[in-house]
C-alpha positions in Angstrom: -37.1 -91.9 46.5 -40.6 -92.3 45.3 -41.8 -90.1 42.3 -45.1 -88.8 41.2 -46.7 -91.5 39.0 -46.9 -91.1 35.2 -50.7 -90.3 35.4 -52.7 -88.8 38.4 -55.8 -86.8 38.8 -57.8 -84.2 40.4 -61.3 -83.6 40.7 -61.7 -82.3 36.9 -58.3 -82.8 35.6 -56.0 -85.5 34.6 -52.1 -84.9 34.8 -50.0 -87.3 32.9 -46.6 -87.6 31.3 -45.9 -85.6 28.2 -46.1 -87.6 25.3 -45.2 -87.5 21.4 -49.2 -87.1 20.9 -49.6 -84.1 23.1 -46.4 -82.1 22.2 -48.0 -79.8 19.6 -51.1 -78.9 21.9 -48.6 -78.5 24.9 -46.5 -76.0 22.7 -49.8 -74.1 22.1 -50.4 -73.9 26.1 -46.7 -72.4 26.1 -47.1 -70.1 23.5 -50.5 -68.6 25.0 -47.9 -67.9 28.0 -45.4 -66.2 26.0 -45.9 -62.9 27.9 -44.3 -64.5 31.0 -40.9 -64.4 29.3 -41.0 -60.8 29.0 -41.5 -60.5 32.8 -38.7 -62.8 33.3 -36.3 -61.1 31.1 -36.1 -64.1 28.7 -38.2 -63.0 25.7 -35.4 -63.5 23.3 -35.4 -67.3 24.4 -38.7 -68.0 23.1 -38.8 -71.0 21.0 -41.6 -72.4 18.8 -40.0 -75.9 19.5 -39.5 -75.3 23.3 -41.9 -78.4 24.2 -40.3 -80.7 21.8 -36.9 -79.7 22.9 -37.4 -80.5 26.5 -39.2 -83.6 25.7 -36.1 -84.7 23.8 -33.6 -83.2 26.3 -35.3 -82.3 29.6 -33.6 -79.5 31.8 -32.1 -80.6 34.8 -30.9 -79.1 37.9 -26.9 -79.1 38.6 -26.1 -82.9 39.0 -29.6 -83.7 38.3 -30.6 -87.3 37.3 -33.1 -87.9 34.3 -35.1 -90.4 36.2 -36.1 -87.7 38.7 -37.5 -85.3 36.1 -41.2 -85.4 35.1 -42.7 -83.4 32.3 -46.5 -83.4 32.6 -49.3 -82.4 30.6 -52.7 -81.0 32.3 -55.7 -82.4 30.6 -59.5 -81.0 30.8 -61.9 -83.1 29.0 -58.9 -84.7 27.0 -57.7 -81.3 25.8 -54.2 -80.2 27.2 -54.7 -76.9 29.2 -51.6 -76.9 31.2 -48.1 -77.9 31.6 -45.7 -78.9 34.5 -41.9 -79.3 34.6 -41.1 -80.9 37.8 -38.0 -82.4 39.7 -37.8 -84.6 42.5 -35.1 -84.0 44.9 -34.0 -80.6 44.2 -32.6 -78.7 45.8 -32.8 -81.1 48.8 -33.8 -84.8 48.6 -37.0 -84.0 50.4 -38.1 -81.2 48.1 -40.1 -81.1 44.9 -39.1 -78.3 42.4 -41.4 -76.9 40.0 -39.3 -75.6 37.1 -42.4 -74.6 35.3 -46.1 -74.4 35.6 -48.3 -73.0 32.9 -52.0 -72.9 32.3 -53.3 -71.9 28.9 -54.1 -68.1 28.8 -57.9 -69.1 27.8 -58.3 -71.4 30.8 -56.6 -69.0 33.4 -58.8 -67.5 36.3 -61.0 -70.6 36.3 -59.7 -72.5 39.1 -57.6 -75.1 37.2 -54.2 -73.8 38.4 -55.3 -73.9 42.1 -56.8 -77.4 41.6 -53.5 -78.8 39.9 -51.2 -77.4 42.6 -53.6 -78.2 45.5 -53.7 -82.0 44.3 -49.9 -81.9 43.6 -49.2 -81.0 47.1 -51.6 -83.8 48.3 -49.7 -86.4 45.9 -46.0 -85.3 46.8 -46.8 -85.2 50.5 -48.1 -88.9 50.2 -44.8 -89.6 48.7 -42.9 -88.2 51.6 -41.6 -85.0 50.4 -41.4 -82.0 52.9 -41.3 -79.2 50.8 -42.3 -77.7 47.2 -40.0 -74.9 45.8 -40.3 -72.9 42.7 -38.9 -69.6 41.3 -41.1 -66.7 40.3 -40.1 -63.2 38.6 -40.6 -60.0 40.6 -42.4 -58.7 37.6 -44.7 -61.6 37.6 -47.3 -60.1 40.1 -50.2 -62.4 39.0 -47.7 -65.5 40.0 -46.7 -64.1 43.0 -50.4 -63.6 44.2 -51.4 -67.0 42.9 -48.3 -68.9 44.8 -48.6 -67.2 48.0 -52.4 -67.7 48.0 -51.6 -71.3 47.9 -49.0 -71.3 50.7 -45.8 -70.9 49.2 -45.0 -68.1 51.5 -41.3 -68.6 52.7 -38.8 -66.7 50.4 -35.7 -69.1 50.3 -33.5 -66.8 48.2 -33.4 -64.2 45.5 -31.6 -63.6 42.3 -31.0 -60.9 39.7 -30.6 -57.2 39.3 -30.0 -55.1 42.5 -31.8 -52.1 41.0 -35.1 -52.0 39.4 -35.6 -50.5 35.8 -37.7 -51.7 33.1 -34.6 -53.6 31.7 -33.6 -55.3 34.9 -35.1 -58.4 36.1 -35.1 -60.3 39.4 -36.9 -63.2 41.1 -37.6 -65.1 44.1 -37.7 -68.8 45.2 -40.7 -69.7 47.0 -41.2 -72.4 49.3 -44.0 -74.4 50.9 -44.0 -76.7 53.9 -46.1 -79.9 53.5 -46.2 -80.6 57.1 -45.1 -84.2 56.6 -45.0 -86.1 60.0 
């Protein structure tokens, strides 16, 4: 299985593997998006050292292999403005899993997210992947609109509480077909 390169580019952005030098600035990206944890029911899981923790011990899917994981920082004019947590080959060998995708709150609504994900689709299609999947919380309306606008329009499965309340949480796994021939 071919993996994304350690560094790749889009029109305005450089996406490269997370490094010791970018941990602090990437943590600032994570901190700016802390409100997402509320929508996922994970506010108590917030950690001011989350990026450092996953840099040292990346989160892997069941039976995951460390070499198939990528933690990448999104740079705009050499400044970290985003973060990608990816896994090649989950839940099936021809699928790329997006575990986390964040754009710093101050850089949202400027097209950077669309640019990253559009280029990511091109890059992984060139590698032969047929699908990209990700999970999104149902209370994350901006996220659902973002992903469906980009073609992540197939609901693969769902999880969470069966009845809505402000204290209950649920989500869906969305898939995009890359139409690899």
